[in-house]
C-alpha positions in Angstrom: 18.7 -5.1 -13.5 17.2 -6.5 -9.9 14.7 -9.2 -9.6 12.4 -9.1 -6.4 10.1 -11.4 -5.4 6.8 -9.3 -4.2 4.9 -12.5 -2.9 8.3 -13.2 -0.7 8.5 -9.7 0.1 4.7 -9.3 1.1 4.4 -12.3 3.2 8.1 -11.0 5.0 6.2 -7.4 5.5 2.9 -8.9 6.6 4.6 -11.3 9.0 6.3 -7.8 10.2 2.9 -5.9 10.6 1.5 -9.0 12.8 4.4 -8.3 15.1 4.2 -4.8 15.4 2.1 -2.4 17.3 0.9 -0.2 14.8 -0.3 -3.4 13.1 2.0 -2.2 10.0 5.3 -2.5 8.1 6.4 -1.4 4.6 10.1 -1.3 2.6 11.0 0.8 -0.1 11.6 -1.2 -3.6 12.7 1.5 -5.5 13.6 5.4 -5.8 13.9 7.8 -3.2 15.2 11.7 -3.5 17.1 11.1 -6.6 14.2 9.2 -8.5 10.7 10.6 -9.8 9.2 7.4 -9.1 8.9 5.4 -6.1 7.7 2.0 -5.2 6.8 0.9 -1.4 5.3 -2.5 -0.5 3.1 -1.8 2.7 1.9 -4.4 4.7 -1.4 -4.0 7.2 -2.6 -5.9 10.0 -6.6 -6.7 9.3 -8.6 -3.4 10.9 -5.6 -1.2 10.2 -5.8 2.2 8.7 -3.2 4.7 6.8 -5.0 7.8 8.7 -6.3 10.6 6.1 -3.8 12.4 4.2 -3.1 14.3 0.9 -2.6 12.3 -2.3 0.5 12.8 -4.4 0.1 14.1 -7.8 0.4 10.5 -9.4 -0.1 7.3 -7.6 -1.6 3.6 -7.7 -2.0 0.7 -5.1 -1.7 -2.9 -6.1 -3.1 -5.7 -4.0 -0.7 -7.9 -3.9 -2.4 -10.2 -0.9 -5.6 -9.5 1.0 -8.4 -6.9 0.7 -8.1 -3.1 1.2 -10.7 -0.5 1.2 -9.8 3.0 -0.1 -11.2 6.2 1.0 -11.7 9.1 -0.4 -14.1 11.7 0.9 -17.9 10.0 0.7 -16.2 7.2 -2.1 -15.0 4.1 -1.2 -12.8 1.5 -4.0 -12.7 -1.9 -2.1 -9.5 -3.9 -3.6 -8.4 -7.8 -3.6 -5.5 -9.6 -4.6 -5.0 -8.7 -8.1 -6.3 -5.7 -8.2 -5.1 -2.2 -9.2 -6.5 1.0 -7.8 -5.6 4.4 -9.2 -5.5 6.8 -6.0 -7.5 9.8 -6.4 -5.8 13.3 -6.3 -7.7 14.4 -2.7 -7.8 13.4 0.6 -7.9 9.5 1.2 -6.7 6.7 3.8 -6.2 3.2 3.4 -8.0 0.4 5.2 -6.9 -3.0 5.7 -10.2 -5.5 5.8 -8.4 -8.6 6.6 -4.1 -9.1 6.0 -2.9 -7.0 3.5 -0.1 -6.1 1.2 -0.2 -3.3 -1.3 2.7 -2.2 -3.5 2.4 1.9 -4.0 3.8 4.0 -6.7 4.2 7.1 -6.7 5.3 9.7 -9.2 7.0 12.6 -7.6 
């Protein structure tokens, strides 16, 4: 069994995102081609967006730190530290309203 501090990992990735010209950084915690479940910690500098993209069949987003807005069509869901969002099955984007780290969980 493996154990990972999401708080420490979020800080590491936020530091990397702040230093990156793209304003983002990410690391896969679990998953890959041999698994049906994938978990990725994504860090975004305030004002950075993950552009609109298709939704996987099933996915959730847990806000580890900061505040984000998930946009899908005309709908917007805001999430803050500790919130858990279900990603709708449609094209969407994610915006960091403050420096933020989220845990994306996807079932493939």
